[in-house]
N, C-alpha and C positions, 0 to 999 in steps of 0.2 A: 272562704271567698266563693261566691256562687256566680257562675257564668251563665248568661242568658243563652237560650237555645236559638240557633240561627233559623230564621224562617225560610222555607223553601222559596225558590225563585218562581215567579209566575210563569206558567207554561201555556202554550197554545192549546194543548190537549186537555180535555177534562178528565179528571181521575174518576175511575169507577168506584162506586161504593161497595164495600165488602158486604157480600150477601150474608156472610155468617154473622155479622154484627147486628145488622138491622134488616128486617124483612122488607121486601119491596112494597108490600101493601101498607106499611106503617106510615102514618101521617108525619111522623118524625123524620122518616127517610125522605119523604117528599119535600119537606121544608129544607132539609140539608141540601138536597140536590138543587132546588131552586135557588138557594142562597149562593151555592158554589157557581152556578151558571151565571147568576147576576154579577158575582164578584169577579169572575174570570174575565179579563179583557180580551177583546177580539184581536186577530192578527193585524188588523189595520189601525189599531189604536195608536195614538201618538205617545211619546214619552211623557208628555205633560199629563195625559189622562192616567197613565200608570202611576205617576207620583201622587196625583190626587187620591187615587184609590188606596195607595199605601198609607197616606196620612189619615184617611178615613178609617182604615182598619186599625191603625195605631190608637186613634181616639176611642174606638170601641173596646180596645184591650183594657182600658182603665177600669172597666166595670168588674163586677164580681163574677167568679167562675160559675156559680150556681145562681139561678134565677127562680124566684118563687112567685111568678106572676108579673104582669105588667106588659107594656108594649114591646119591650126588648126581648121577650121570651122567644118569639118566632124568629127573630133575627140572629140570636146568639147560637153558638155551637152546642149541640145536644151533649148531654153527659154520656161518657163511654167508660164502661168498667174495664179496668186493666186485668189481663189474664197472663198467667205464666206460659212459658214455652211448652211445657209438658202438657198443660191442660189444652193448649191450642192444638197440639199434635193429636191428642186423643178425642178432639171434638168431632162429632159425626155430622155428616151432611143431612139436611132436612129431607125426609122421605116423602114421596108423594102419597104413600099410603097413610102416613101419619097426618098429613094435611087434609086428606080426603075423608078419612074415617072420623066419625064423631068421637069426641073425647068424653068418655063416661067415667069421670073421676068420682070416687066415692066421697060421700060427705064426711065432714069432720066428726060427726057423731057416730058414724058406722065403725065398728071395730073389726070386721071380717071382710074378706074379699069373696065375691061370688065367682063361680066357674067361668061364666061368660066374660066377666071383667078381666080375669087373668088371661084368658085366651086372647081378648082384644088387646090387652097391654103387651102380650108377647108378640102379637102380629105387628103392633105399631113400633116395637123396639127393634132396630136393625142389629144384626149380629156382627157386621163389619162395616168398614167405611164404604161410602158410595162409590161405585165404579165410574171412572171417567168415560166420557164419550169417545167414541172412535173418531178417527180423522175424517171418515166419510160423513159422519153426522155433523161435524163442525163446518164442513164446506157449505158456503151459502150459495145464493142464486148467482152471484157474480163470479163463481168459480174459485174463490179464495177461501183459505182456511181461517179459523179464528186466530191461530198463532201468527199467521202472516198479517192479518189486519191489526193485531196488537203491536207487532214490531214495525210495520210500515204504514202506520195509520195516516200520517200526514200526506205521504206520497200517494196513497190509494185515494184519499179524499180529493186531492188536486187533479188526479188523473181522470179525465172524463172521456178518454178514448178507449175505454175497455170494450173489447169485442172486436169484430171484423171491421177494419176501416172501409169507408165508402170511397167512391171515385173522387170525391172532392178532397178528402184527406190525402189520398194518394197523389193527386195533382199538386196540392200545396207542398207536400214533401219533396216532389220532384223539382218544383220551382225553387224551393229553398236550397236544394242541393246544387242546382245549376247556377244559382246566384253565387253560392260559395265558391264554385269552381272558377266562375268568371272573375270574381274578386281576387282569387289566388293567382290567376294568370296575370291580371293587371297589376298585381303587387299591392292591392288595397287590402285593408283589414276588414273582415266581416263583422257582423253584429255580435256573434258569439266568440270572437277572437279575444284571447287574453294574452297580452304580451308578457314575455319572460323578463323583460326589463322593468324598470321602476318608474315609467312615465306617468302611469295612471294611479289614481287613488290619493288619499291624503298623505300617504307615506311613500314617496317615490323610491326611497332607498331600500324597501323590502317588498317582496312579492307575496308575502303572507298577510292574510287579513287578520287583524287582531280582534279580540272579543268586543272591545268597546266600539269598534267600527260598525258592528251589526245594529246597534241600537244606542243605548245610553253609554255612559262612561264606565259602568260597572261598579260604581260606588254604593249602589243601593244594597248590594249583598253584604257589605261590611258596615252598613249604617248603624247597626246596633252596637258595634264595637268601636266605632270612631266618633260616637255621639253626634252624628250628623242629624239624627231625628230628635235630639233633645232640645228643649226650649230653654231660653234664658228668662227666668222668672224675675219679675220686678215687684218689689214690695215684700213686706214681712209676712203677710198672710199667704201670698203665693208661694214663697219659699217654704212656709210651714206645711201647706198642703202638698207640695212636691215631696218634702221629706216624709210625710205620712204615707203618701202613695208609694214611695220607694220602700218604706218599712213594710207595707202590706205586701208588696211583690216578693220581698225576701221571705216573709212568713209563708207565702204561698209555695215558694220553692222548698222551704223546710218541710212543709206539710206533704208536698209531693214525694220528697225523699222518704219520709216516715211511712207514707202510704205504700211506697214500693217495698220497704222492709217488711211491713205487715203482710203484704201480699206474698212475699217470699216465705214468711212463716206459715201462712196458710197453705202455700204450695208444698212445703215440707210435710206438714201434717197430712195433707191429702195424699202425697206419695207414700207416707208410712202406712196410711189406711189401705191403699191399694196393695202394698207388699204384704200386709198382714192377711189380706184376703187370699193370697196365693198359698199361705201356710208356711212361709219361710221367714217369718218375722222373728227378730231377736228377742223382742219383748214377750212374744208368746212362749218362746222356750224358757225365758226367765220365770214367767208365771207358772209354767209347768213344773219347773224345779222348786219353786216356792210353795207348790200346792201342798197343804198339810195332809199328813197321813192319819189314818184312824188309829185308835188305841190298839197296841199290840201287847199282849200279855207276856210275861216271862215264861220261858220253856220249863216244862215240868221235868225234873230230873228222872233219869231212868232207874228203875228199881233193880238193884243188884242183890244177889244172895250174899250171905255172910261167908267170908273166906274160911276154908277149912285148913287143918294143919298140913295136910298133904300138898294142897295148892301153895301154901306159904313156903313149905320146904322146896317145892319145885321151883318157885319163883326165886328163892334164895340161892338154890343151886345154879339156876340159870345166871343169876347176877354174879355169883362167884366165878362161874366159867367165863363170863364176860370180863371180869376183873383180871382173871389169870391171863386171858388172851391179851388184854391191854398191857399187863405186866410184861408178858413175853415180847410183845411188840415194842414196848418201851425199852426193855433190855437190849433187844436187837438194834433198835435205833441208837441206843447209847453205845453199843459196841461199834456200830457203823461210824458214829460220830468220833469215837476214840480212834478208830482205824484211820478215818479221814484226817483227823488232827495229826496223827503220827506221820501219815503220808505227806501232809502239808509241811510238817516240820522237816521231813527228809528232803522234800522238794526245795524248801527254803534253804536248807544246808547246801544242797547241790547248787542252787542258784548262787549262793554266797561263794561257794567254792569256785564256781565258774567265773564269777566276777573277779575273784582273787586271781584266778589263772589268766583271765583276759587282761587284767591290769598288769600282772607280771609279764605276760606275753608282749603287751604293748611297750613296756619299759625295755624288755630285752630286744625287741625288734628295732626300737629307736636307737639303742646302743649299737646293734649290729649294722644298721643302716649308716650311722655316723662312721663306724670303723671301715665299712666298705667304701664310703666316699673318700676317706683318707687314703685307703689302699689304691683307689683309682687315680688320685692325684700323684701318688708315689710312682705307680707304673707309667703314667703318662710322662713323667720326668725322667725315669731311669731307662725305659725301654729303648728310646732312640740312641742313647749312649751305648747300650749293649749291642744294638745292631751295627753301629760303627765299628766296634771291636771285632764282631764277627766278619765284617767286610775286610778288615785288616788281616785277620787270620786266613781268609780265603785267598787274599792277594799273595801272602807269603807262600802258601801251598802252590799257587799257580806259578810263581817264579821258580820254585824248586823243581817242580815237574817239568817246566819248560827247559831248564838247564839239562836235566837228565835226558829228555826226549831229543833235544838237539844233539847232544853228544852221541847218543845211540844211533841217530840218523846219520851222523858223520861217519861213524864206524861202518855202518852198512854201505854207505856210498863209497868208502875206500875199498871195501872188499869187492863190491860190484865192479869198480873200476879195474881191479886186477884180473878178474876172470870173465866178466861179461861185457863191459864197455863203459864209456864215459858219455853222459848226456851232453848235448851241445848247448843247451840253455843254461845260463848261469844267472845268478841274482845280480841286479844292478848295484846293490850295495857292496858286493864283494870287491875288494881291492887287491886281493892276493890271487895269483894265478895258480889255481889248483885243478886245471883241466887235464893235466897229465897224471898218469897213474903213479909216477914216481916224483911228484912235485914236492917242494919243500914243505908246504903246509900239510900234505898228506903224510909225509915222512915224520913230521913233528907229532901229529896226532897219533900215528902208529907207535912211536916210541913212548909217548905218554900212556897209551893203552897197555903196552907191554909192561911198563913199570907198575901200573895198578894191578895187573894180573900177577906179577911177581910178588907183590906185597900180599895179595890174597892167598897165593899158594904158600907163602911162608907162614901165614897164620893158620891156614887149613891144610897143611901138608899131609896130615894123616887122613883127612876125610876126602880130599879131592885128588884123584889121580892126575898125572901130567898130560894124559892124552885126551882130556875132555875140554879142550879149549873152546870157549863159546857157550858153555852150559851155565857158567856162573853169571849172575845178574850184575851188570856193570851199572849200578844205580847209586853208588856211593859218591858223595861230594868231597871236594878237597877240604883240607883242614880249615882254611880261611872261610870258605862258604858254609861249612858245617858250624863253625863257631858263630857266624853271623845269624844263621837260622836258629840256633839254640838261644842266642840273645834275644831274638825277636819273640820267641815263645815265652821267655821270661818277662818281657815287656807286656805281652798280652795278659799274663797272670797278674802282674801288678795293676794293670788297668781294670781288670775284673775286681780285684780287691778294693780299688779306689772307688768303685761304684757305691759301696756300702760304707765307706769310711766316714761320711758325714751323717750316717743314720745311727741314732742312739737308742731307739726303741728296739727292744728285744724281739717283739713279735714281727717286726719288719726285717730284721737281720736273719732270723731263723724261721722259716715257714712252719716248722714243727711246733713252735710256740705261738704262732699267730694263726695261720690259715687252718692248720689241723685242729686247733683248740676251738675256734669259732665255728667252723663247719661241723666238727664233731658234736659240739653242743647243740647246734641246730638239728642235726640228724637225731640226736637223743631226745630232745624236747618235742619236736614236731616232725615226726617221720613222714607223715602223709604230705605235708607241705614241702618237705625236703625232696621227696621223690617226685612230686608234681612239678617242682621248679627245676629239676635236673641239677640238684646241688652238687653231685659228684663231678659233672662236666664243668660246672662253674669253678670248682676247686682246681681242676686240672688246668683250666685256662689261666687262673691266677698264679698257679705254681710254675707255669712255663718260664717265667722270668728267671727264677732261681735255678731251674733245671738247665736252661740254655747257658746261663752264666757258669755253671759247673762244668759244662761240656765244651767250653771254648778251648780250641787247640787240640781237641781229641778227634782222632781219625780212626774209625774202626778197622781199617786195613793195616795200619802200622802199629797201633797201640795194643798192648797185651791186656788192657783193662776191659773186661766185659761190661755189659749193661748193668748187671747185678751189683757191680762194685760202686755205683754212684749212690749217694745218700738219698736223692730224690726217689730212686726206684724202691729202696727199702722202706722209706716213709710211706709212699703211696701204696705199696704192697701191704703193709700192716694196717693202714687206714681202711683199705678195701675189705679187710677181714676183721671186723670188730669182735672183741671178746664178749661172750654173753655175761650178763650181770650175775646170774645165779649158777655159774658153772661149777661143777664138782672138781675135787682135787684130781680125780683120775682124768678128767677131760682137759686139764690145763696143759698136758703134754701134747695133745692133739692139735693139729692146725685148724683154726676156725674156718668156717665156711665163708664164701664170698658174699658180700652184702647185695642188696637189691640193685644198687647202682652199677654193679659189675666191678671188674678189675681195673682200677684207675691207672695202674702202672702201664697197662696195655694202651690206654688212651694217651698217656704221655709219650710212649714210644711212637705211636702213630702220628702224634701232633708235633713232636720236637726231634726225635731221633732220626726218623725217616727223611725229613727234609734236610737235616744236617748231613746225612750219609749221601744223599743225591747231590748236594752242592759239592761235597768232597770229590765224588766221582767225576763230575763235570769239570772241576778245577784241576784234575790230574793227580789227585792224592793217591790213587790206586795205580800201581805199576803192574801191567799184565804179565811181565816177565818174572815177577817175584813170586816164588812159591809160597813163602810164609804169608805175604799179603793176600794172595789168592785164597789160601786156606782160611785166614781170618775173615775175609770178606764173605766167602761162601757160608761159613758158620754163622756170621752175623745175619745174613739174609735168611737163612733157615730159622734162626731164632725169631726174627721179626715175622716171618711167615707163620710160625706156630702161635705167636701172640696175637697178631692181627687177623690171621686167616689167609689161606691161599687165594681166596677170591676177592680180597679187599683191593681197593684201588691203589692204596699206598704201597702194598706189596708188589703189585703189577708194575707200578711206576719205578720202583726200586730195581726190579729185575731188568727192565728195559734200559735203565741208566747203566747198569753194570755191563750188559752185553753191548751197549753202545760204545763203550771204551774199546772193545775188540773190533767192532765194525769200523770205527774211525781209523784204528791202527792198520787193519788189513787194507783199507783203501789207500793209505799212505804207502804201504809196502808195494802194492800193485802199481801205483803210479811211478815209484822209483824204479822198479824192474822194467816196466814198459819203456821208460825214458832211457835206461841204460842199454837195453837190448833192442832198441828200435832201429830202423834202417838208416837214420841220420846220425846215430850215435857213433862215437869214435871207438874203433875196435882196439882191444888190448894187444900188447905185443904177442907175437906168435909163440914165443917161449918165455915164460916167466916162472921161476921156481916157486914164487910166493902165491901163484894163482890157485894151486890145489888147496893149500891151507886156508886161503881166504874163502874159497867156496865152502869148505868144511865148516868154518866158523859161522858163515852166514846160514847154512842149512841147520846147524845145531841150535842157533838162536830161534829159528822157526819151529824146530822140534820142541823146544822148551815152551814156546808160545802155545803150540798145540796141546802139550801136556796140561798147562794151566787152564786152557780153554775147556779141556775135557773134564776138569774138576767141577765145572758148572753144570754138568749133566744132571746132577741131583736137583737142580733148580729148574732148568729149562732144557730138556734133552733134545727136543726137535730143533730149536734154534741153535744149539751148540753143534749138532751134526752139520747143519747148513754152513755154519761159519768155518768148521774144519775143512769141509769140502771146498769152500771158497779159498782158503789159505793154500791148499794143495794145488788147486787148478790155476789160480791167477798169480801166485807168488813162487811156489816151488817148481811147478811143471816147466816154465821157461828156463829156469836155472839148471835143473837136472837134464833137460833135453839138450842144452848147449854143452854141458860138461859130463855127458853120460860116459864117454870113453875115458875121461880124465878123473875118474873117481866118483862120478855122479851115480853110477849103479849101486855102489856100496851105500851111499847116503840115502838112495831111494829105498833100499831094504830097511834102513833104520826108520824112515818115515812110515813105511808100511807096518812095521812092528808097533809103532806108537798109535797110529790113527787108522789101522786097518778096519776095525769094527765100525767106524763112523764114516767111511768113505763109500761112495757108490761103486759099482762094478767097473765102470770105464776108468776111473782114477786108480783103482786097485790094480787093474790090468796094466796100466801105464807104469806104475811103480814096479811091477814084476817083470815086464818085458821091455820097457823103455820105449823110445819113440819109434814108430813104424815108418820105415823109409818108403 
């Protein structure tokens, strides 16, 4: 489908003719200019005149594009050759020299150019495009440039007041301005006033002027597309002529398109020619490559002499040497390859071995983890029950020690009431009147004490003389209480056995077959991981349950069983000293060295034995007046110090707990003496035959306390000396000072004999000289 080109709208201005296309002196240019001037309508032409001109131009279009004579030749449009954009850009402006100089072209018959003709042609050919005129040259007589005239042509033409206005123009302008001001003051509209509203014009609803309001309705621009200019042909012949005319127009459009394509081909050929002149043509390079070469003869071989035997032998020897070197290199490469293959085989075996070990390790670790989880559940279930049993054992010890302490305190109070005084304060719970020295309650306790002493003397008649009343420890219980305490100990043993009654697995009943086996296998298989994870300490932590269960009811101060007698101690001692695998027969009798984890028996002593010992001391299981208990306790503390170290926190805590028993007892004695000998206390009778023996018994018990306290000098000498001085100063000094003349001086000498080395000078002087009046 071919679309007709839209014709330009007729304009007021006349279009300038391209100087490059047609020369101004050409008669063809004159005819074109005159025709355009005649065809262009004037600004004052009416719409009817313009429509008539359009119809006339349309009738003229029906003719042929090319005219070969006739009357219409001068009226038609001259033929214009189409040029490409590149050719138009390269087109040179006409030079004045070229127009002025005579053209001396050679004739067609001449085959050479003369020197003068070449010089003339060179002078007439410009080397570059013509230079544009400066702005000063384009300024005309009216003071306006050519660019301004081209842009504002209509305004400049209509403006006739160019230059300095005269007095008439100035007066007219003033009058117009004054009239505009008067109209503005009066509220009237001036001639040049344009209202913002829509009162004026054919379209009151809009303030903008439409295009069709300026002239025609604007349909003439689209007349070719709306068939406004087409005619309605009547008759068969008219329609046939119209169809032929339409067919001719279509053919002309096709010819124009083909001509454009041909011109484009010519343009490409011209561009290729220009590029080839620059020396960068692709076709030129291809032609250079395809340029045939001349005949080249084969090279003549070099003449060589006939080889001799010596040269052949040398060449063969050289070749043999090369072959030998190649053989040696190949053998070396072969040995290297064999060595690499053997190394790879060893690495493969090692990797397979490592894989096997890793797989075995994984299986063993999974089994060990499962066993540890079962062990954790077992300990979570059994450990609270064991702690309850230990609380019951501590309660029984507390009750027993309370009974002994109360009875000994009652004996001391009875003796103090006979020779020192009776405290006025009595407990509110007491319902028996024992405020008197010879009360019934005191008399009954005194008779019971004498019966116990008589029984002990009957048993130890050969060992204890009759004049050492008060030196024996009155810590025995009566038969009924002793039987009850023994029964409670048996109950504790049965409860401990019942902890493992429902356990059927051997490795949980006996740690030697469970913990020792698993942890020993771990240490043997993976020693680095065992030491890194502190496997020994983990073993002690797990073994603590069985060790504490074995020590329920055991008190180091009263029991003759040492630490070494327990099974857990022997098992941990042997576990900490593993036997070497490749030990000789001679080395079997020697004791193995301690492993890297250290002596685990010591860890168990620090973790389980020391807390048990401290709890027993706080519960009163240790009697400070008992020599055997004191010796056992001191020995146990020394053993623990050797195992854990003298600087360990557990050892220091144990020593403080042991000395705390003496400190608490000395405080109780000092309180009782100060209460009995105070100013508000009741004085004893002036003469009482039992007062002297009561004082001697009281002092002998304190002497025994000092002797037991001095046994702890091996553990803490400084603290022991302070406690001995405190016993003498706050307990014995008031008693001896009150009874110095009634036998106190003799007892002071005995105290000095026992504690003389641990007393300061002032106390030693008091024991020697007595109270100073």
